[in-house]
A tleap script that builds the chain and sets N, CA, C and O, in Angstrom:
source leaprc.protein.ff14SB
mol = sequence {
  NMET LEU THR VAL HIE HIE ALA LEU ALA PHE
  LEU VAL ILE ALA VAL CYS LEU LEU ALA ALA
  ALA LEU ALA LEU VAL ALA TYR ARG ARG ARG
  GLY SER GLY GLY ALA LEU VAL ALA HIE ALA
  LEU ALA LEU ALA GLN THR LEU VAL VAL ALA
  GLN VAL ALA PHE GLY LEU PHE LEU LEU ALA
  ASP HIE ARG HIE ALA ASP LYS GLY VAL HIE
  TYR MET TYR GLY SER LEU ALA VAL LEU ALA
  VAL ALA TRP PRO TRP LEU TYR ALA PRO PRO
  ASP PRO ARG ARG ARG LEU VAL TRP PHE SER
  GLY ALA THR LEU LEU ALA ALA VAL LEU ALA
  PHE ARG ALA TYR MET THR CALA
}
set mol.1.N position { -16.140 20.981 -9.357 }
set mol.1.CA position { -14.909 19.670 -8.541 }
set mol.1.C position { -15.524 18.164 -9.387 }
set mol.1.O position { -14.874 17.300 -9.976 }
set mol.2.N position { -16.925 18.271 -9.177 }
set mol.2.CA position { -17.356 16.623 -8.921 }
set mol.2.C position { -17.484 16.288 -10.496 }
set mol.2.O position { -17.249 15.153 -10.911 }
set mol.3.N position { -17.920 17.480 -11.458 }
set mol.3.CA position { -18.052 17.121 -12.732 }
set mol.3.C position { -16.969 16.597 -13.153 }
set mol.3.O position { -16.893 15.477 -13.659 }
set mol.4.N position { -15.773 17.599 -12.921 }
set mol.4.CA position { -14.274 17.431 -13.457 }
set mol.4.C position { -14.332 16.075 -13.077 }
set mol.4.O position { -14.609 15.148 -13.838 }
set mol.5.N position { -14.045 15.980 -11.801 }
set mol.5.CA position { -13.914 14.087 -10.981 }
set mol.5.C position { -14.880 13.143 -12.297 }
set mol.5.O position { -14.571 12.110 -12.891 }
set mol.6.N position { -16.002 13.928 -12.394 }
set mol.6.CA position { -16.481 11.878 -13.467 }
set mol.6.C position { -15.977 12.413 -14.882 }
set mol.6.O position { -15.890 11.589 -15.793 }
set mol.7.N position { -15.719 13.436 -15.067 }
set mol.7.CA position { -15.102 13.601 -16.486 }
set mol.7.C position { -14.065 13.042 -16.545 }
set mol.7.O position { -13.983 12.032 -17.244 }
set mol.8.N position { -13.241 13.396 -16.017 }
set mol.8.CA position { -11.718 12.500 -15.618 }
set mol.8.C position { -11.960 11.288 -15.754 }
set mol.8.O position { -11.418 10.747 -16.718 }
set mol.9.N position { -12.984 10.303 -14.715 }
set mol.9.CA position { -13.023 8.770 -14.662 }
set mol.9.C position { -13.161 8.417 -16.499 }
set mol.9.O position { -12.588 7.630 -17.252 }
set mol.10.N position { -13.984 9.218 -16.632 }
set mol.10.CA position { -14.433 8.234 -18.070 }
set mol.10.C position { -12.578 8.568 -19.020 }
set mol.10.O position { -12.064 7.833 -19.863 }
set mol.11.N position { -12.147 9.570 -18.592 }
set mol.11.CA position { -10.590 9.993 -19.990 }
set mol.11.C position { -9.815 8.866 -19.249 }
set mol.11.O position { -9.133 8.185 -20.015 }
set mol.12.N position { -9.756 8.485 -17.847 }
set mol.12.CA position { -8.626 7.720 -17.205 }
set mol.12.C position { -9.530 6.297 -17.994 }
set mol.12.O position { -8.820 6.020 -18.961 }
set mol.13.N position { -10.214 5.749 -17.990 }
set mol.13.CA position { -10.581 4.640 -18.083 }
set mol.13.C position { -10.252 4.405 -19.716 }
set mol.13.O position { -9.817 3.315 -20.089 }
set mol.14.N position { -10.505 5.572 -20.722 }
set mol.14.CA position { -10.151 5.124 -21.643 }
set mol.14.C position { -8.487 4.968 -22.035 }
set mol.14.O position { -7.757 4.331 -22.795 }
set mol.15.N position { -8.412 6.149 -20.826 }
set mol.15.CA position { -6.573 5.940 -21.698 }
set mol.15.C position { -5.909 4.471 -21.260 }
set mol.15.O position { -5.019 3.840 -21.831 }
set mol.16.N position { -6.519 4.208 -20.266 }
set mol.16.CA position { -5.678 3.250 -19.566 }
set mol.16.C position { -5.744 1.902 -20.533 }
set mol.16.O position { -4.967 0.981 -20.787 }
set mol.17.N position { -7.148 2.296 -20.956 }
set mol.17.CA position { -7.161 0.782 -21.978 }
set mol.17.C position { -6.608 0.644 -23.111 }
set mol.17.O position { -6.086 -0.370 -23.574 }
set mol.18.N position { -6.757 2.040 -23.739 }
set mol.18.CA position { -5.888 2.180 -24.801 }
set mol.18.C position { -3.952 2.027 -24.565 }
set mol.18.O position { -3.172 1.424 -25.302 }
set mol.19.N position { -3.664 2.740 -23.397 }
set mol.19.CA position { -2.290 2.603 -23.258 }
set mol.19.C position { -1.807 0.947 -22.989 }
set mol.19.O position { -0.672 0.558 -23.262 }
set mol.20.N position { -3.192 -0.201 -22.237 }
set mol.20.CA position { -2.758 -1.164 -21.960 }
set mol.20.C position { -2.335 -1.924 -23.372 }
set mol.20.O position { -1.324 -2.505 -23.768 }
set mol.21.N position { -3.722 -1.595 -23.955 }
set mol.21.CA position { -3.152 -2.720 -25.531 }
set mol.21.C position { -2.432 -2.202 -26.438 }
set mol.21.O position { -2.004 -2.979 -27.292 }
set mol.22.N position { -2.035 -0.588 -26.554 }
set mol.22.CA position { -0.735 -0.344 -27.125 }
set mol.22.C position { 0.631 -1.550 -26.589 }
set mol.22.O position { 1.536 -2.041 -27.264 }
set mol.23.N position { 0.396 -1.672 -25.582 }
set mol.23.CA position { 1.961 -2.015 -24.495 }
set mol.23.C position { 1.632 -3.574 -25.060 }
set mol.23.O position { 2.509 -4.277 -25.562 }
set mol.24.N position { 0.084 -4.045 -24.883 }
set mol.24.CA position { 0.103 -5.734 -25.503 }
set mol.24.C position { 0.637 -5.957 -26.680 }
set mol.24.O position { 1.306 -6.969 -26.894 }
set mol.25.N position { 0.328 -4.724 -27.899 }
set mol.25.CA position { 0.594 -4.669 -29.364 }
set mol.25.C position { 1.997 -5.143 -29.444 }
set mol.25.O position { 2.563 -6.090 -29.989 }
set mol.26.N position { 2.309 -4.264 -28.794 }
set mol.26.CA position { 4.259 -3.826 -29.039 }
set mol.26.C position { 4.946 -4.820 -27.969 }
set mol.26.O position { 6.173 -4.732 -27.931 }
set mol.27.N position { 4.415 -5.649 -27.190 }
set mol.27.CA position { 4.633 -6.743 -26.835 }
set mol.27.C position { 4.681 -8.296 -27.841 }
set mol.27.O position { 5.557 -9.143 -28.015 }
set mol.28.N position { 3.432 -8.151 -28.295 }
set mol.28.CA position { 3.523 -9.430 -29.400 }
set mol.28.C position { 4.378 -9.332 -30.554 }
set mol.28.O position { 4.909 -10.274 -31.143 }
set mol.29.N position { 4.463 -8.109 -30.822 }
set mol.29.CA position { 5.095 -7.648 -32.216 }
set mol.29.C position { 6.844 -8.203 -31.724 }
set mol.29.O position { 7.737 -8.059 -32.558 }
set mol.30.N position { 7.106 -8.696 -30.611 }
set mol.30.CA position { 8.476 -8.121 -29.713 }
set mol.30.C position { 9.072 -7.195 -29.898 }
set mol.30.O position { 10.281 -7.092 -30.108 }
set mol.31.N position { 8.187 -6.314 -29.832 }
set mol.31.CA position { 9.272 -4.682 -29.910 }
set mol.31.C position { 9.422 -4.631 -27.977 }
set mol.31.O position { 9.081 -5.318 -27.014 }
set mol.32.N position { 10.112 -3.419 -28.245 }
set mol.32.CA position { 9.836 -2.662 -26.880 }
set mol.32.C position { 8.609 -1.933 -26.913 }
set mol.32.O position { 7.905 -2.175 -25.933 }
set mol.33.N position { 8.251 -1.330 -27.514 }
set mol.33.CA position { 6.599 -0.228 -27.636 }
set mol.33.C position { 7.448 0.988 -28.392 }
set mol.33.O position { 6.897 1.534 -29.348 }
set mol.34.N position { 8.186 1.232 -28.168 }
set mol.34.CA position { 8.976 2.946 -28.150 }
set mol.34.C position { 8.226 3.715 -27.740 }
set mol.34.O position { 7.352 3.340 -26.959 }
set mol.35.N position { 8.346 5.271 -28.206 }
set mol.35.CA position { 8.275 6.377 -27.621 }
set mol.35.C position { 6.751 6.253 -27.192 }
set mol.35.O position { 6.382 6.207 -26.019 }
set mol.36.N position { 5.788 6.198 -28.468 }
set mol.36.CA position { 4.511 6.092 -28.421 }
set mol.36.C position { 4.005 5.567 -27.189 }
set mol.36.O position { 3.329 6.197 -26.376 }
set mol.37.N position { 4.510 3.928 -27.070 }
set mol.37.CA position { 3.688 3.351 -25.485 }
set mol.37.C position { 4.099 3.557 -24.549 }
set mol.37.O position { 3.474 3.434 -23.497 }
set mol.38.N position { 5.700 4.069 -24.676 }
set mol.38.CA position { 6.160 4.856 -22.783 }
set mol.38.C position { 5.129 5.988 -22.741 }
set mol.38.O position { 4.521 6.229 -21.699 }
set mol.39.N position { 4.922 6.706 -23.903 }
set mol.39.CA position { 3.973 8.110 -23.552 }
set mol.39.C position { 2.988 7.761 -23.036 }
set mol.39.O position { 2.558 8.508 -22.157 }
set mol.40.N position { 2.280 6.608 -23.322 }
set mol.40.CA position { 0.694 6.393 -23.054 }
set mol.40.C position { 0.794 5.983 -22.191 }
set mol.40.O position { 0.178 6.583 -21.311 }
set mol.41.N position { 1.444 4.944 -21.806 }
set mol.41.CA position { 1.216 4.527 -20.193 }
set mol.41.C position { 2.079 5.578 -18.977 }
set mol.41.O position { 1.866 5.564 -17.764 }
set mol.42.N position { 3.050 6.423 -19.688 }
set mol.42.CA position { 2.649 7.504 -18.342 }
set mol.42.C position { 1.628 8.753 -18.731 }
set mol.42.O position { 1.727 9.770 -18.045 }
set mol.43.N position { 0.488 8.714 -19.983 }
set mol.43.CA position { 0.332 9.579 -19.535 }
set mol.43.C position { -1.160 9.052 -18.707 }
set mol.43.O position { -1.864 9.778 -18.005 }
set mol.44.N position { -1.442 7.303 -19.075 }
set mol.44.CA position { -2.406 6.504 -18.214 }
set mol.44.C position { -1.935 7.007 -16.655 }
set mol.44.O position { -2.704 7.735 -16.027 }
set mol.45.N position { -0.830 6.649 -16.149 }
set mol.45.CA position { -0.572 6.754 -14.589 }
set mol.45.C position { -0.406 8.518 -14.211 }
set mol.45.O position { 0.002 8.976 -13.144 }
set mol.46.N position { -0.722 9.073 -15.070 }
set mol.46.CA position { -0.219 10.510 -14.912 }
set mol.46.C position { -2.158 10.851 -14.120 }
set mol.46.O position { -2.492 11.386 -13.063 }
set mol.47.N position { -2.928 10.282 -15.167 }
set mol.47.CA position { -4.078 10.712 -15.166 }
set mol.47.C position { -5.071 9.410 -13.830 }
set mol.47.O position { -6.204 9.745 -13.484 }
set mol.48.N position { -4.717 8.628 -13.501 }
set mol.48.CA position { -4.740 7.848 -12.330 }
set mol.48.C position { -4.539 8.725 -11.192 }
set mol.48.O position { -5.469 8.766 -10.387 }
set mol.49.N position { -3.714 9.297 -11.005 }
set mol.49.CA position { -3.019 9.722 -9.868 }
set mol.49.C position { -3.797 11.104 -9.634 }
set mol.49.O position { -3.972 11.465 -8.470 }
set mol.50.N position { -4.261 11.875 -10.665 }
set mol.50.CA position { -4.628 13.097 -11.253 }
set mol.50.C position { -6.429 12.791 -10.287 }
set mol.50.O position { -6.968 13.424 -9.378 }
set mol.51.N position { -6.768 11.803 -10.902 }
set mol.51.CA position { -8.334 11.491 -10.499 }
set mol.51.C position { -8.325 11.437 -9.015 }
set mol.51.O position { -8.993 12.061 -8.190 }
set mol.52.N position { -7.099 10.240 -8.839 }
set mol.52.CA position { -7.317 10.219 -6.681 }
set mol.52.C position { -6.982 11.826 -6.039 }
set mol.52.O position { -7.396 12.134 -4.921 }
set mol.53.N position { -6.181 12.792 -6.900 }
set mol.53.CA position { -5.944 13.825 -6.011 }
set mol.53.C position { -7.226 14.716 -6.197 }
set mol.53.O position { -7.559 15.467 -5.280 }
set mol.54.N position { -7.874 14.658 -7.235 }
set mol.54.CA position { -8.929 15.266 -7.513 }
set mol.54.C position { -10.344 14.462 -6.251 }
set mol.54.O position { -11.119 15.229 -5.679 }
set mol.55.N position { -10.408 13.322 -6.085 }
set mol.55.CA position { -11.076 12.535 -5.314 }
set mol.55.C position { -10.553 13.543 -3.749 }
set mol.55.O position { -11.404 14.188 -3.136 }
set mol.56.N position { -9.631 13.526 -3.469 }
set mol.56.CA position { -9.254 13.697 -2.165 }
set mol.56.C position { -9.666 15.563 -2.097 }
set mol.56.O position { -10.047 15.987 -1.006 }
set mol.57.N position { -9.569 16.459 -3.165 }
set mol.57.CA position { -9.826 17.523 -3.200 }
set mol.57.C position { -11.603 17.258 -2.560 }
set mol.57.O position { -12.249 17.638 -1.584 }
set mol.58.N position { -11.804 16.543 -3.555 }
set mol.58.CA position { -13.661 16.446 -2.914 }
set mol.58.C position { -13.774 16.259 -1.449 }
set mol.58.O position { -14.576 16.947 -0.818 }
set mol.59.N position { -12.946 15.280 -0.799 }
set mol.59.CA position { -13.068 14.337 0.577 }
set mol.59.C position { -12.610 15.937 1.558 }
set mol.59.O position { -13.026 16.186 2.689 }
set mol.60.N position { -12.026 16.492 1.044 }
set mol.60.CA position { -11.664 17.895 1.515 }
set mol.60.C position { -12.574 18.986 2.054 }
set mol.60.O position { -12.648 19.665 3.078 }
set mol.61.N position { -13.356 18.828 0.700 }
set mol.61.CA position { -15.051 19.807 0.995 }
set mol.61.C position { -15.635 19.308 1.348 }
set mol.61.O position { -16.729 19.870 1.415 }
set mol.62.N position { -15.609 17.914 1.891 }
set mol.62.CA position { -16.509 17.145 2.752 }
set mol.62.C position { -17.527 16.878 1.753 }
set mol.62.O position { -18.603 17.345 2.127 }
set mol.63.N position { -17.619 16.103 0.228 }
set mol.63.CA position { -17.913 15.338 -0.778 }
set mol.63.C position { -17.728 14.072 -0.658 }
set mol.63.O position { -16.728 13.570 -1.170 }
set mol.64.N position { -18.593 13.340 -0.002 }
set mol.64.CA position { -18.126 11.976 0.266 }
set mol.64.C position { -19.190 11.281 -0.873 }
set mol.64.O position { -20.264 11.612 -1.375 }
set mol.65.N position { -18.371 10.262 -0.972 }
set mol.65.CA position { -18.725 9.011 -1.527 }
set mol.65.C position { -19.846 8.013 -1.401 }
set mol.65.O position { -19.678 7.305 -0.409 }
set mol.66.N position { -21.123 7.676 -2.200 }
set mol.66.CA position { -21.988 7.145 -1.413 }
set mol.66.C position { -21.715 5.848 -0.764 }
set mol.66.O position { -22.303 5.547 0.275 }
set mol.67.N position { -20.837 5.051 -1.330 }
set mol.67.CA position { -19.834 3.648 -0.743 }
set mol.67.C position { -18.876 3.872 -0.427 }
set mol.67.O position { -18.236 4.820 -0.881 }
set mol.68.N position { -18.463 3.095 0.437 }
set mol.68.CA position { -17.052 3.551 0.788 }
set mol.68.C position { -16.037 2.657 0.144 }
set mol.68.O position { -14.846 2.956 0.238 }
set mol.69.N position { -16.473 1.418 -0.603 }
set mol.69.CA position { -15.414 1.188 -1.223 }
set mol.69.C position { -15.246 1.845 -2.773 }
set mol.69.O position { -14.919 1.381 -3.865 }
set mol.70.N position { -15.515 2.740 -2.437 }
set mol.70.CA position { -15.557 3.455 -4.471 }
set mol.70.C position { -13.971 4.338 -3.622 }
set mol.70.O position { -13.239 4.780 -4.507 }
set mol.71.N position { -13.506 4.571 -2.411 }
set mol.71.CA position { -12.070 4.884 -1.906 }
set mol.71.C position { -11.349 3.610 -1.903 }
set mol.71.O position { -10.248 3.949 -2.337 }
set mol.72.N position { -11.302 2.492 -1.705 }
set mol.72.CA position { -11.075 1.278 -1.849 }
set mol.72.C position { -10.771 1.021 -3.365 }
set mol.72.O position { -9.551 0.949 -3.519 }
set mol.73.N position { -11.312 0.894 -4.282 }
set mol.73.CA position { -11.019 0.735 -5.580 }
set mol.73.C position { -9.929 2.069 -6.292 }
set mol.73.O position { -8.887 1.695 -6.831 }
set mol.74.N position { -10.221 3.441 -6.250 }
set mol.74.CA position { -9.476 4.213 -6.515 }
set mol.74.C position { -7.950 4.149 -5.931 }
set mol.74.O position { -6.947 4.389 -6.602 }
set mol.75.N position { -7.973 3.708 -4.294 }
set mol.75.CA position { -6.608 3.619 -4.208 }
set mol.75.C position { -5.400 2.310 -4.186 }
set mol.75.O position { -4.216 2.199 -3.866 }
set mol.76.N position { -6.638 1.307 -4.805 }
set mol.76.CA position { -6.337 0.504 -5.583 }
set mol.76.C position { -5.701 0.710 -7.117 }
set mol.76.O position { -4.690 0.099 -7.466 }
set mol.77.N position { -6.169 1.324 -7.695 }
set mol.77.CA position { -5.898 1.905 -9.108 }
set mol.77.C position { -4.631 2.720 -8.835 }
set mol.77.O position { -3.889 2.878 -9.805 }
set mol.78.N position { -4.296 3.221 -7.754 }
set mol.78.CA position { -3.230 3.939 -7.900 }
set mol.78.C position { -1.944 3.151 -7.455 }
set mol.78.O position { -0.837 3.477 -7.882 }
set mol.79.N position { -2.145 1.988 -6.487 }
set mol.79.CA position { -1.209 1.150 -6.622 }
set mol.79.C position { -0.822 0.061 -7.373 }
set mol.79.O position { 0.195 -0.609 -7.198 }
set mol.80.N position { -1.841 -0.122 -8.385 }
set mol.80.CA position { -1.610 -0.710 -9.527 }
set mol.80.C position { -0.821 -0.215 -10.339 }
set mol.80.O position { -0.158 -0.909 -11.111 }
set mol.81.N position { -0.761 1.247 -10.287 }
set mol.81.CA position { 0.339 2.085 -11.408 }
set mol.81.C position { 1.249 2.182 -10.583 }
set mol.81.O position { 2.283 2.085 -11.245 }
set mol.82.N position { 1.432 2.278 -9.824 }
set mol.82.CA position { 2.839 2.287 -8.526 }
set mol.82.C position { 3.250 1.210 -8.819 }
set mol.82.O position { 4.060 1.249 -9.744 }
set mol.83.N position { 2.979 -0.043 -8.309 }
set mol.83.CA position { 3.529 -1.451 -8.203 }
set mol.83.C position { 4.460 -1.749 -9.258 }
set mol.83.O position { 5.588 -1.793 -8.766 }
set mol.84.N position { 4.480 -1.990 -10.593 }
set mol.84.CA position { 5.323 -2.198 -11.357 }
set mol.84.C position { 6.749 -1.381 -11.444 }
set mol.84.O position { 7.808 -1.922 -11.761 }
set mol.85.N position { 6.597 0.077 -11.094 }
set mol.85.CA position { 7.881 1.008 -10.795 }
set mol.85.C position { 8.796 0.288 -9.784 }
set mol.85.O position { 9.975 0.632 -9.870 }
set mol.86.N position { 8.541 -0.544 -8.937 }
set mol.86.CA position { 9.136 -1.233 -7.648 }
set mol.86.C position { 9.744 -2.518 -7.945 }
set mol.86.O position { 10.807 -2.826 -7.406 }
set mol.87.N position { 9.043 -3.439 -8.916 }
set mol.87.CA position { 8.994 -4.782 -8.354 }
set mol.87.C position { 8.988 -5.549 -10.254 }
set mol.87.O position { 8.983 -6.763 -10.459 }
set mol.88.N position { 8.991 -4.668 -11.184 }
set mol.88.CA position { 9.148 -4.991 -12.671 }
set mol.88.C position { 10.296 -5.342 -12.468 }
set mol.88.O position { 11.064 -4.783 -11.686 }
set mol.89.N position { 10.645 -6.686 -13.416 }
set mol.89.CA position { 11.921 -6.898 -13.543 }
set mol.89.C position { 12.879 -6.295 -14.622 }
set mol.89.O position { 12.255 -5.457 -15.272 }
set mol.90.N position { 13.975 -6.403 -14.982 }
set mol.90.CA position { 14.803 -5.239 -16.148 }
set mol.90.C position { 14.844 -5.637 -17.214 }
set mol.90.O position { 15.239 -5.005 -18.194 }
set mol.91.N position { 14.544 -6.465 -17.198 }
set mol.91.CA position { 14.545 -7.202 -19.099 }
set mol.91.C position { 13.103 -5.752 -19.566 }
set mol.91.O position { 12.057 -5.636 -18.927 }
set mol.92.N position { 13.367 -5.156 -20.381 }
set mol.92.CA position { 12.736 -4.034 -21.106 }
set mol.92.C position { 11.282 -4.844 -21.586 }
set mol.92.O position { 10.179 -4.318 -21.441 }
set mol.93.N position { 11.460 -6.078 -22.124 }
set mol.93.CA position { 10.379 -6.764 -22.832 }
set mol.93.C position { 9.142 -7.301 -21.583 }
set mol.93.O position { 7.922 -7.421 -21.698 }
set mol.94.N position { 9.812 -7.481 -20.715 }
set mol.94.CA position { 8.987 -8.223 -19.164 }
set mol.94.C position { 8.309 -7.249 -18.548 }
set mol.94.O position { 7.258 -7.443 -17.938 }
set mol.95.N position { 9.030 -5.839 -18.708 }
set mol.95.CA position { 8.713 -4.804 -17.823 }
set mol.95.C position { 7.367 -4.411 -18.935 }
set mol.95.O position { 6.217 -4.220 -18.539 }
set mol.96.N position { 7.608 -4.374 -19.739 }
set mol.96.CA position { 6.691 -3.538 -20.705 }
set mol.96.C position { 5.392 -4.501 -20.743 }
set mol.96.O position { 4.560 -4.056 -21.535 }
set mol.97.N position { 5.017 -5.606 -20.157 }
set mol.97.CA position { 4.273 -6.808 -19.608 }
set mol.97.C position { 3.564 -6.113 -18.246 }
set mol.97.O position { 2.516 -5.524 -17.978 }
set mol.98.N position { 4.538 -6.461 -17.693 }
set mol.98.CA position { 4.244 -5.729 -16.341 }
set mol.98.C position { 3.366 -4.158 -15.970 }
set mol.98.O position { 2.395 -4.051 -15.221 }
set mol.99.N position { 3.983 -3.159 -16.666 }
set mol.99.CA position { 2.879 -2.294 -16.908 }
set mol.99.C position { 1.999 -1.896 -17.674 }
set mol.99.O position { 1.371 -0.838 -17.635 }
set mol.100.N position { 1.911 -3.054 -18.654 }
set mol.100.CA position { 0.618 -3.334 -19.547 }
set mol.100.C position { -0.445 -3.792 -18.655 }
set mol.100.O position { -1.556 -3.264 -18.592 }
set mol.101.N position { -0.139 -4.590 -18.109 }
set mol.101.CA position { -1.084 -5.760 -16.787 }
set mol.101.C position { -0.993 -4.690 -16.254 }
set mol.101.O position { -1.540 -3.957 -17.077 }
set mol.102.N position { -0.591 -3.898 -15.209 }
set mol.102.CA position { -1.147 -3.087 -14.341 }
set mol.102.C position { -2.298 -2.006 -14.847 }
set mol.102.O position { -3.419 -1.769 -14.397 }
set mol.103.N position { -1.690 -1.540 -15.778 }
set mol.103.CA position { -2.540 -0.619 -16.678 }
set mol.103.C position { -3.972 -0.837 -16.677 }
set mol.103.O position { -4.883 -0.057 -16.398 }
set mol.104.N position { -3.995 -2.076 -17.052 }
set mol.104.CA position { -5.217 -2.360 -17.645 }
set mol.104.C position { -5.915 -2.826 -16.142 }
set mol.104.O position { -7.144 -2.755 -16.138 }
set mol.105.N position { -5.294 -3.279 -14.910 }
set mol.105.CA position { -5.973 -3.388 -13.729 }
set mol.105.C position { -6.409 -1.775 -13.023 }
set mol.105.O position { -7.384 -1.507 -12.321 }
set mol.106.N position { -5.605 -1.117 -13.371 }
set mol.106.CA position { -6.003 0.378 -12.859 }
set mol.106.C position { -7.127 0.674 -13.902 }
set mol.106.O position { -7.881 1.530 -13.439 }
set mol.107.N position { -7.465 0.304 -15.026 }
set mol.107.CA position { -8.559 0.434 -15.654 }
set mol.107.C position { -9.983 -0.008 -15.322 }
set mol.107.O position { -11.051 0.581 -15.490 }
set mol.108.N position { -9.607 -1.639 -14.619 }
set mol.108.CA position { -10.530 -2.314 -14.331 }
set mol.108.C position { -11.001 -1.643 -12.921 }
set mol.108.O position { -12.183 -1.355 -12.735 }
set mol.109.N position { -10.231 -1.471 -12.174 }
set mol.109.CA position { -10.278 -0.703 -10.819 }
set mol.109.C position { -11.002 1.106 -10.945 }
set mol.109.O position { -11.646 1.706 -10.084 }
set mol.110.N position { -10.557 1.620 -12.435 }
set mol.110.CA position { -11.205 2.816 -11.871 }
set mol.110.C position { -12.761 2.766 -12.516 }
set mol.110.O position { -13.748 3.478 -12.333 }
set mol.111.N position { -12.453 1.333 -13.537 }
set mol.111.CA position { -14.126 1.380 -13.594 }
set mol.111.C position { -15.266 0.970 -12.608 }
set mol.111.O position { -16.485 1.146 -12.620 }
set mol.112.N position { -14.352 0.320 -11.701 }
set mol.112.CA position { -15.486 -0.664 -10.298 }
set mol.112.C position { -15.591 0.474 -9.452 }
set mol.112.O position { -16.585 0.613 -8.739 }
set mol.113.N position { -14.547 1.406 -9.462 }
set mol.113.CA position { -14.959 2.859 -8.442 }
set mol.113.C position { -16.169 4.116 -9.223 }
set mol.113.O position { -16.844 4.926 -8.588 }
set mol.114.N position { -16.147 3.941 -10.698 }
set mol.114.CA position { -17.144 4.932 -11.235 }
set mol.114.C position { -18.244 4.114 -10.817 }
set mol.114.O position { -19.117 4.755 -10.231 }
set mol.115.N position { -18.498 2.663 -10.968 }
set mol.115.CA position { -19.992 2.006 -11.200 }
set mol.115.C position { -20.185 2.017 -9.556 }
set mol.115.O position { -21.050 1.249 -9.135 }
set mol.116.N position { -19.373 2.914 -8.461 }
set mol.116.CA position { -19.506 2.108 -7.025 }
set mol.116.C position { -20.163 4.162 -6.352 }
set mol.116.O position { -20.818 4.532 -5.377 }
set mol.117.N position { -19.449 4.980 -7.634 }
set mol.117.CA position { -19.587 5.835 -6.919 }
set mol.117.C position { -21.129 6.793 -6.521 }
set mol.117.O position { -21.092 7.710 -5.700 }
savepdb mol mol.pdb
quit
């Protein structure tokens, strides 16, 4: 399970960066992003939640991270991808910026969590 958690970490970081980049490019082109961007952002959010779930499985198996801040970064990454669902404005273009920024923040937090593992 630890190997899956480590492999998923790379996937989370890569997909979050890719989804954030796609969303920012769509915003710059004055579009709403379309289905590709929406699916990429949803995949990034799903992977972040799955990564935290695997981390909780590891905790349940009494396998703890070396540093306590690892848990903080993981928790903040989940909060980052959940935040826009509650507070993003109704305008589709501005929502896109919120979701892309939150996904980029989740990538940075996931990277930091990986570095503290």
